C-alpha positions as CSV (number, residue, x, y, z in Angstrom):
1,M,-12.7,2.4,6.3
2,E,-10.6,3.7,9.1
3,R,-11.5,7.5,10.4
4,V,-8.9,9.4,11.9
5,S,-10.7,9.9,14.8
6,G,-9.7,6.0,15.9
7,P,-6.2,6.7,16.2
8,R,-6.8,9.8,18.2
9,R,-8.9,8.0,20.8
10,F,-6.1,5.0,20.7
11,R,-3.2,7.2,21.5
12,A,-5.2,9.4,24.1
13,R,-5.9,6.0,26.4
14,A,-3.4,5.1,28.6
15,E,-3.2,1.1,26.4
16,G,-2.2,3.4,23.3
17,K,0.2,5.5,25.2
18,N,2.0,3.2,27.3
19,L,2.4,1.1,23.5
20,L,3.3,4.3,21.9
21,G,5.9,5.3,24.5
22,L,4.2,8.8,24.6
23,P,4.3,11.0,27.9
24,D,1.2,11.8,30.2
25,C,-0.2,14.5,27.8
26,M,-3.2,14.8,25.1
27,P,-1.9,14.3,21.8
28,V,-3.2,16.9,19.7
29,A,-2.4,16.1,16.0
30,P,-0.5,13.7,13.6
31,I,2.9,13.9,12.9
32,I,3.2,12.4,9.3
33,A,7.1,11.9,8.1
34,G,8.6,10.7,4.8
35,H,8.1,10.8,1.1
36,P,6.0,8.8,-1.2
37,K,8.3,5.9,-3.1
38,E,7.1,7.4,-6.3
39,A,5.1,10.8,-7.8
40,A,1.3,10.0,-8.0
41,P,-0.3,9.6,-11.6
42,P,-2.2,12.7,-13.3
43,V,-5.8,12.8,-12.4
44,P,-7.9,12.3,-15.4
45,R,-10.4,15.8,-16.2
46,N,-12.9,16.7,-18.1
47,R,-12.1,19.4,-20.4
48,S,-13.6,23.0,-20.0
49,A,-17.0,24.3,-21.3
50,V,-16.3,27.9,-22.2
51,R,-19.5,30.0,-23.5
52,W,-19.2,33.4,-24.4
53,V,-22.2,35.8,-23.7
54,G,-22.8,39.0,-25.4
């Protein structure tokens, strides 16, 4: 499983900067552009248990 720190370290190294065409600066955060092809399916949830006190 790839974590966010892996790509961040890659972009911070000279090899990654040259490959991506980045200037010589420290990247701070990834920028995600675009949108999903389709909407996410609904998440199944259990019905809430309501308990009245009093």
